[in-house]
N, C-alpha and C positions, 0 to 999 in steps of 0.2 A: 828519377835514376835513382836517387836516395831510398827513395823508399824501398823501392826493390832489394837495393844494399841490406840494407838492414833488414829483411824477410831473410836474406840468407845468409847473415849471419848469426841470429838468432835460432836459425835451422843447426847452424854448427856446432853450438853452443850445449844442446842434448847430450846430458850425462846419461852413461849407460851402469854407473856405477854402483845401483841397487841390484842387489842379489836376485830381488823378485822382478824387477822391471826387464833384467835380461831373460831371465826367464820364460816371461809371458810375451816378448818381442822375438823369441829367437824361438824358431818354428821347431818341435819335436817330434820328432817322427815316432809315434804310439806302437807298440809289440805285444805280443799275448803277456810276455814275462813282464813288462810294464804294467800294464793293466791288471794286472794279478797283483800287482805290488797294492794298489788301490783299496782299501779295505772294504770299502760299498761293495766294489766290483767282485772282490774272492768272495765275499760273506755272500750274496745274493748266490753266483754259481756254486758255491760251497751247499747252501740250503735245498735250491734245485735238484742239485747231484744228489744229495741225502734220499731224498723225495722219490728222485726216478729209480735209485740203486735200491732202496727199501719194499717199493711197491711189486708184488712177484707180478710175473706176465705170464698170460696162460692160454692153450689153443682151443678153440671153439668151434665145432662141425655143427651146419644147419643142416636139417632135413626137414622133407614132409612128410606128417604122420597123419593119417585120417583125414587131410586136406589142411590139416594146421600145419603152421612151420615150429617148428622143434627145433632149440639151442642147446648143447649139451657141451660140457668138457670134454676136450680130447688127450688120453694120455699119449705124449710123442716124448721122444729122446731129446727133441730138439728145446724143450721147454728147460728140462736140465741145465744145457749149455748155456741159457740166454737167464735163468735164476740162478745159477749155483756155480759149476765146476766150467769155465768154457774151455779145458783142454789146451789154455796156453797158460804162461807164468801169472797172467792176471786171473784174480776171480773174477766172476759177474758182478759183484760189487764194484768192486775196483773199475773195472770197464767203462759201467755205465759214469761213475764219478770223470774219467776222462772223455767219455763221449760227451759228457755236458760243457766240457771246458771247450774242445776243440768245436762245437758247436755253436758256443754264444764268440769264443775268441780268435778260432779259426777260420779255415775256408770249408768247414766240415768235419764233420767225425765219418770214418771211412774203419770197418772192421771186414776179416776180410773171411771167407767159407770156407776153410778146409773141407774138400770133397774126395770120396775114394768111390770108386762105381759107381756117382753119382747118390752117394748116400754122405750127409754132413757128418763128419767127424769129430772136428773141432772148430771153432772158431776168433780169429786171433786180430783185436785190436791193433789198430797202424795209427804211429804219428800221422796227424797232418800234415806236417814239416818234411814226412818223406814223400808227400803223393804228390805228382805233377799229370797234371792233364793234358792229354791230346785231342784236340778237339779238330773236326772236320773245317769246312769253310760253310757248310750248306745251312743256311738260317732258317729253311723247314724241317730238312729231314736230319734232325741232327743227330750225330752219333759222336762216341769218344773212347780213348783207351786210356786206361788209367795206369801211369809207369810209377814202378817202386825202386829207385835204388838202379834205376836204366832196365830193369823185366818188366815188359808190358804186360795187363790184365784187362779182361773183357771188364765191363760194367757189370754185367752178371755175378760176376765172382766177388764182388764186395756188398756189402749196407752201407749203403750211404744213406746218410742221416744228416740234411742239409738245410740252411736256414737262407729264406728269401734267395732260393735258385731260378733264374731264370733259364740251364739248359740243363739241370739235371744231374749234371758233372760237379759242380760247386758249389757253393753257397756264400754270402756276404756277413763279415765279422759285423759284430757292434763296435768293433775297433777299427774299423773302417768308415762305417756309417757316423760315428758319432766322435771324430779323435779327436775334435776338438774341447767337448767339455771334457773326454778321459784326459788330456793334456792338463787342459788349465786345473785340475783335480792333483796329478801327478807330479809337475809342476811346484803346486803349493807344497807338497809332502817335502819334495827336495830343499825350496825355500825352510822351511821346519826344519828338517835338517840339518842343513848348515847353521839357525841358531843354536841348535842344539851341539853341535860339535865345536860354538865357539864358547858354549859354558855359558849360553844366556847373556853375555857382556853386549852390552849397548855399545853403539858406533860413538864415537866423538872424535875433538880435535883440540890439539894442546896450544897454548897461547901465550908468549913469552912479552917480558917489558923490554928484554935485550937480546943483542943477537945472539944465537947457540953455535956451537963448535960444529962438527961432521961427528968428531968423533962422540959426542952427545949424543946427536940422533944416531946415529949407527946403534949406540947403547938401549934408546928408547924404542926403534924400532924392533929389537930380541928381544927388550921385555914387553911391550906390546905384543908381539908373535905369541909367546910363551903363554901370558895371559888367555890370550884368544885358541889356545889350542885345546882348552878344558882339562888341561893338568890337575891333581889335586891341591898342590898348594903355590902357586906366584903371586908374588906382590910387587907391585912399582916402585920405586920412590923416586919421586919428581925434586929434583935440584930447585934452590930459590930461584923463583921470578915465572916459575911454569905451573903451569895451571893446566888441567883438563875440564873441560866443557864436553857435556854428552848432550849429543845432538837425538833431537825429539822424533817419537815415532812418526814415519809416515801415515796417511789414512789407510794404506793397502795394510800397515803391519798393523795397525790396531784392531780392522775387520778381518783379520787371517780365520779367525774361529768362526766369525759367521758366512762368510765364505766357504768354510770349509762345510758345513752344515745344510748350507743353499745347494753345492756341488752335489752332495750325498742324494739330497732330495732331490735334484734334476737326473743323476745317474739311474732314481731308483724307477727313476719314472719311463728307463728303457726296459725295465724288467718287469716292468708293471704289477709293479708291488711296494709296497707301504714302509718309510723309511722306520714306522715304528717296530716293524720283524726284525729290525737289525741290531736299535738303538736302546732297545727294551724301554721305551718310555711307554707311557698310558697311552691307549691308543681311545680316540673320540667314540667310538665304539668296543664292544664287547670283544675280547679275543678271538674265539671262537669265530665269529663271523667276518675278522680281518684276516686269518688264517683262513676261512672258506673261499673269501673274494679271494686270494695270493691261489689257491688252488686252481681258481675256476680260471683267472684271467691269464697263470703264469707258468702254472704247469702242466695241466689238461693240455691245453694246443702243444705243448712238445711231446707227449705222451703221443698224440695223435701224429704226430710226424713220425715218431719212433713207431708203432705200431703200420704206418702204411709203409714205409719201407722193410718191416719187417714181413708184409704180406706179399710185397712186390718182388723181393731177394731170396726170401727165405722158404716161401712155397712151391711146389711143382708147379706146372702149368696146370696138370690136370686137379689141383689139391684149389686151384685158387677159386673155382664153381662154390666150394663147400664148407673150405676152412680159412680160419683167421685169426689171429693175433691178437690180443686187447690186453691192457695194466686191468687189473683186478683193483678197484678205486672203490670199492665197498667200504672197506676200512678209514680208507682216506676223505670221502666225504659223508660219511656218517656221522658228523656233528659230536655235540656232547652229548651226554646222558641225557638232561632235564629235556632237550628239543627235542631228543627222541623218542622219548616217553609220554612226551606230551604230543607226540604225531603218531604214536600207537592207539595211546587211547581215544585222538579223535576218529580215528582212524576204527577202530572198535568199534567205538558209538555211534558212529556214520554206516554201520554195517559193510563197511569195504574188507577189512580183516577180522580174519579168529585170533584167539590167543594163541593159539597153536603158530600160526603163521608169523605173529607179531616175535615170538619167544625166539622161531627159525630165522628169525633178521637177526636177534641178536647171538646166536650158535645156542641157545639154549635146549635142550631135552625136551621134546612136548608131552604134555601132560594127557594128550586122548583127550583135550577139550574142543571136538569138531561142532560146535554151538555158534550160531550167529544169533545175537538178541534182535529180535522183529519187535520189541517194544512192550510195554505195558511191566517191563522189568520181570512178567512171569512167563512167557512166552518165548521156547529156542527154538531155533532150526536146525536139524542138523542132518549136514553136508553128504555125510555116509547114506545113511539107511533113508533120507529122505519123508522125514518124521519130521511133525510138530509137536513138543511136549508143552504141555502145559502144565506148569511146575505148582501154581495154587491146586489145583483139583488133582495134581498126579494121575494127569491122563495123555497120551499121545495119540499124534490122527497121523492116517500114511498118506501123504501129498499125491502118491504116485496114484493110489485108486481113486484119490476126490478128482484128478484131473482129468479120470479116465469116464466117470459120472457112475461109477456101480457104488454100491450100497457097502458102507464099512463101519465098523466097530471101533470104539475107542479103547483103547489098552491101559488100563489101570495097574 
């Protein structure tokens, strides 16, 4: 029985005096606003949002011409709504940044489609906090209404961009899926803030060789309260016989910076990005390669979700057979100039591309060089006239006549 009594007594002696220990043991309910106070979270969302907002969205039309599929860019007024003026108080740039925040930190991003006589007049971002989903109870034939401050709307009235959704109505945020790591990072910031507000003064205690009066104790408490209030000038004068002894740092306090770095790296995993993109440190691989990895792993999947939502909600049923929205990612994925030109050189030497096709990829005017080098450094094939030009003899051969078995003459 004594053993059990000792254990119970030790449990009662656990102290919650340490600010960080209280923060870690107490459950913190994470919200979108709290998550955005974590630099790694706000930095990652800002970076992704900037890329999404700066990448143009285009409308394409697929058709069959001479038995071959042909895709052309289609000029449409809805493209202007998505890239420039939405018809709302938010510009398209601001709207996509808000969409990114709601997609990762809320239940999803919702854009109202304002129509007049079946034509889209404007699009309006709606904060997910103002959205309430009213679902039916059928797990197979799912259906729902969207309530905005008591007014009901149908699902087709909104463009819905949802993360990890299982019902098509709302998604799962990183705040709810990763609340533990976000709570640790947030509480570490709170603890650091508490240290700063105390002016960086360390905790400690007073020792006295003789009994101290209550009046002296009250004066000392007031002096220390002022000292820890981070005011400009505060001086504590200790009476004779009083000594201040600083309490040593705990292991948790000494490893605070190390913990912040570790937490930042864990949060970066949520966004499929390297911490080097946010902290500016030198990466183990070239910066261009690291950015390309980030774009492919984090940005492109998000773009595909947006494209799918636009194709579902912003196209008419008759348009869905041949039209589709897509981000123009050519500039985003083209890589560094050195990598691009090495690729062009390899393609030209391999007879896969012409010089003008390479120039087209760089948005440069063609030079009229419709030749493919067939080898030996002196034989060129004109893809338009179907002629082979032999540079060292100054003659050309008509390949069409050659294929037909007809007699032909070389042209000089």
